[in-house]
C-alpha positions in Angstrom: 0.0 0.0 0.0 1.0 3.6 -0.4 0.3 6.6 1.9 0.1 9.9 0.2 2.4 12.5 1.8 1.4 14.2 5.0 3.7 15.9 8.2 4.7 18.3 11.0 6.6 21.6 11.6 9.2 20.5 14.1 12.1 18.6 12.4 13.6 15.7 14.3 16.9 16.2 16.0 19.9 13.9 16.2 20.4 12.3 19.7 22.6 9.3 20.2 22.6 5.9 21.7 24.8 2.9 20.8 24.0 -0.1 18.8 23.7 -2.3 21.8 21.0 -1.4 24.4 20.4 -2.1 28.0 17.1 -4.1 28.1 16.6 -3.5 31.8 15.0 -0.1 31.2 12.6 -1.4 28.5 10.5 0.2 27.2 12.2 3.6 26.7 12.5 6.0 23.8 15.6 5.5 21.7 17.0 8.0 19.2 19.4 6.4 16.7 23.0 7.3 16.0 22.9 5.3 12.8 20.9 7.9 10.8 21.8 11.4 9.9 19.8 14.0 11.7 18.9 17.5 10.5 20.3 20.7 12.0 17.2 22.8 12.7 19.3 26.0 12.8 20.7 25.3 9.3 17.8 23.8 7.4 14.4 24.6 9.0 12.6 25.3 5.7 13.9 22.2 3.8 15.1 19.6 6.3 16.9 16.6 4.7 15.2 13.9 6.8 11.5 14.1 6.1 9.2 12.0 4.0 8.2 14.2 1.0 6.3 11.9 -1.3 4.2 8.8 -1.2 5.3 6.2 1.3 5.1 2.5 0.2 4.4 0.3 3.2 3.8 -3.4 3.7 3.9 -6.2 6.3 5.9 -9.4 5.9 5.0 -12.6 7.8 8.3 -14.4 8.1 9.4 -17.4 10.1 12.8 -16.0 10.8 14.8 -13.0 9.6 18.4 -13.5 8.5 18.4 -10.9 5.7 16.2 -8.2 4.3 15.7 -7.2 0.7 12.7 -5.1 -0.4 11.6 -2.5 -2.8 9.2 -1.0 -0.2 10.2 2.1 1.6 8.9 0.8 4.9 8.4 -2.9 5.8 7.2 -4.3 9.0 8.2 -7.9 9.9 6.6 -10.2 12.4 8.0 -13.3 14.1 11.6 -12.3 13.2 13.0 -14.9 15.8 15.8 -12.3 16.4 16.5 -11.9 20.1 17.4 -8.6 21.8 16.9 -5.0 20.8 19.1 -3.6 18.1 19.3 -1.6 14.9 21.3 -2.7 11.9 22.5 -0.8 8.8 22.0 -3.2 5.9 24.1 -3.7 2.8 21.4 -2.1 0.7 21.6 1.1 2.7 18.4 0.5 4.7 18.0 0.3 8.4 16.4 -2.6 10.4 15.1 -1.9 13.8 14.4 -5.1 15.9 12.5 -5.6 19.1 12.9 -9.2 20.3 13.0 -11.3 23.5 15.4 -10.3 26.2 16.1 -13.9 27.4 18.0 -14.9 24.2 15.3 -17.3 23.0 14.7 -17.1 19.3 10.9 -16.8 19.3 8.5 -14.0 18.5 10.2 -10.7 17.7 9.0 -7.8 15.5 11.0 -5.4 13.3 10.7 -2.4 11.0 12.8 -2.0 7.8 13.3 1.5 6.6 14.7 1.9 3.1 17.8 4.0 2.4 15.5 6.7 1.0 13.6 7.3 4.2 15.7 6.0 7.0 16.8 9.5 8.0 13.2 10.4 8.7 13.4 8.3 11.8 12.8 10.4 14.9 12.7 7.7 17.6 11.5 4.3 18.5 10.3 2.3 21.5 11.0 -1.5 21.7 8.0 -2.2 23.8 8.2 -6.0 23.8 8.9 -9.0 21.6 5.4 -8.4 20.2 5.2 -4.6 19.9 7.5 -1.9 18.4 6.6 1.8 18.2 8.4 4.0 15.7 8.0 7.7 14.9 8.8 9.2 11.5 9.2 12.8 10.4 7.0 13.7 7.5 6.3 16.9 5.6 3.1 18.1 7.3 2.1 15.6 9.9 4.5 13.1 11.6 3.7 9.4 11.3 3.6 7.0 14.3 4.0 3.4 13.2 3.2 0.4 15.4 4.5 -3.0 14.4 2.6 -5.8 16.2 2.6 -9.6 16.4 -0.5 -10.9 18.2 -0.9 -14.3 19.9 -2.3 -17.1 17.8 -5.9 -18.0 17.7 -5.2 -21.0 19.9 -3.4 -18.9 22.6 -5.2 -18.5 26.0 -7.5 -15.6 26.6 -5.1 -14.0 29.2 -2.3 -13.8 26.6 -4.6 -12.1 24.1 -6.1 -9.7 26.7 -2.6 -8.7 27.9 -1.4 -8.1 24.3 -4.3 -5.8 23.5 -4.1 -4.0 26.8 -0.4 -3.3 26.2 -1.2 -2.2 22.6 -3.8 0.2 23.9 -1.3 1.7 26.4 1.1 2.3 23.5 -1.6 4.0 21.4 -2.6 6.3 24.3 1.0 7.5 24.5 1.3 8.4 20.8 1.4 12.0 19.8 -2.3 12.9 19.2 -1.6 15.0 16.0 0.3 12.1 14.3 -1.1 9.9 11.6 -1.2 6.4 13.1 -0.2 3.3 11.2 -0.4 -0.2 12.7 1.1 -3.1 10.7 1.9 -6.7 11.4 0.7 -10.3 12.0 -2.5 -10.2 14.0 -3.5 -13.8 13.3 -6.8 -12.2 12.6 -9.4 -13.1 10.0 -11.8 -10.2 9.6 -15.3 -10.3 8.1 -16.3 -8.7 4.8 -19.6 -7.7 6.2 -19.0 -4.1 7.1 -22.5 -3.0 8.0 -21.8 -3.3 11.7 -18.2 -2.1 11.3 -18.5 1.1 9.3 -15.2 3.0 9.3 -13.3 -0.1 10.6 -13.4 -2.4 7.6 -14.4 -2.3 3.9 -16.3 -5.0 2.1 -13.3 -6.7 0.5 -11.9 -9.0 3.1 -10.8 -12.5 1.9 -13.0 -14.0 4.6 -16.8 -13.9 5.0 -16.6 -14.3 8.8 -14.2 -13.3 11.5 -12.3 -15.5 13.9 -11.9 -14.6 17.6 -8.7 -12.7 16.9 -10.4 -10.9 14.1 -13.2 -9.7 16.4 -10.6 -8.5 18.9 -8.7 -6.6 16.2 -11.9 -4.9 14.9 -12.9 -4.0 18.5 -9.4 -2.4 19.0 -9.6 -0.5 15.7 -13.1 0.8 16.6 -11.9 2.0 20.0 -8.8 3.7 18.5 -10.4 5.0 15.3 -8.4 2.9 12.9 -9.4 1.4 9.5 -8.1 -2.0 8.3 -6.6 -1.0 4.9 -6.6 -4.4 3.2 -10.4 -4.6 3.3 -10.9 -1.4 1.4 -9.7 -2.5 -2.1 -11.2 -4.9 -4.6 -8.6 -7.4 -5.5 -8.7 -11.0 -6.7 -8.7 -13.4 -3.8 -5.3 -14.8 -4.9 -3.8 -11.3 -4.1 -5.5 -11.0 -0.7 -3.9 -13.9 1.2 -0.9 -13.1 3.4 -0.2 -16.5 4.9 0.0 -20.0 3.3 0.2 -23.2 5.2 3.3 -25.4 4.7 1.2 -27.9 2.6 -0.1 -25.0 0.5 -3.7 -26.0 1.0 -4.7 -23.1 3.3 -4.4 -19.4 2.5 -5.6 -16.7 4.9 -5.5 -13.0 5.3 -4.1 -12.5 8.9 -1.6 -9.7 8.3 -2.9 -6.2 8.2 -2.1 -2.5 7.7 -4.3 -0.2 9.6 -4.4 3.6 9.4 -6.1 6.4 11.3 -9.8 6.4 10.0 -9.7 10.1 9.2 -6.7 9.5 6.9 -7.9 6.3 5.2 -8.4 8.1 1.9 -4.6 8.6 1.8 -4.2 4.8 1.2 -3.5 3.7 -2.3 -3.2 0.0 -3.3 0.0 -1.1 -4.8 -1.6 -3.9 -6.9 
C-alpha cells in the first residue's frame, strides 16, 4: 500500500545511543545514531530527513529473519525470531530496527525495515516487547507513528490475548495525538467482509466472510482507537489478498494487516 504525503513543523533532532542497548529499562524512547539528523538552525525550511512523497508500506509474515531485501520504503516484519533490541545498517543502505525477546530465546520478535531513501526520517522508536515496536517518522506536514505488532495465535489462551491488546492500547494512548497512526503486522486475525456493523473499521473486500476470535478483537481495537483496516478497502482478486499460506499449500488466509487512522484512510492507495 502507499500513503500519500502528510507531516509536522518541528524537524527531528539527532540524539545518540549505541547499537547495543540495556534491556533492563525497557520500554524507553531510543534515538538512533545510525541515521543522519537534521540541523534545525541550518535547514528549517527544507530539512533533509523528512518523507516528502508517497510512502510505500507493507507487512511481511516471516518465520525468521536473516536478511532483508525489499523495494518497499517501509516494511514491518513479524516473528523475526531475532532476540534482543538492536538496529542494523543493511548492505542495501536500509535500516532494520528489531524488538525481540530479552532472554535470548529465538521466538516472537518484531522489526521495521526503513529503506535508504527514508531511514533518515526516523525520529525515535520504543521497543515495547517482543510483540510490539513503536516507531515515529518525520513527514512533511504531519508526523507518522507506526506500530509493528505480532498478536498471539488463535489458539493462545485468553489471558495472553487480553494482555497483548491491553499493552497495545497503552502504547496507542501514548502516541502524539496529532500524528497519523499506522499499525502493521501479523494479528493472526481473519476479519469479516460484512462491514454493515463495522462502518469505518473495515471495507467490504476481506478475503473472509466471517471473523475468527482474533479478528473480532482486532476490529474492536480498531473501533476503539479509530483505525481502519486497509486491506479490506480495495477490490482485488482473492489470490492477491492472502498473506499466509500453510506449509502444505492448502490453506491461505489474510491474517496480516495494515491499519491507518480512520480520518486518513483516503490517503491509502493499493500497490496492486
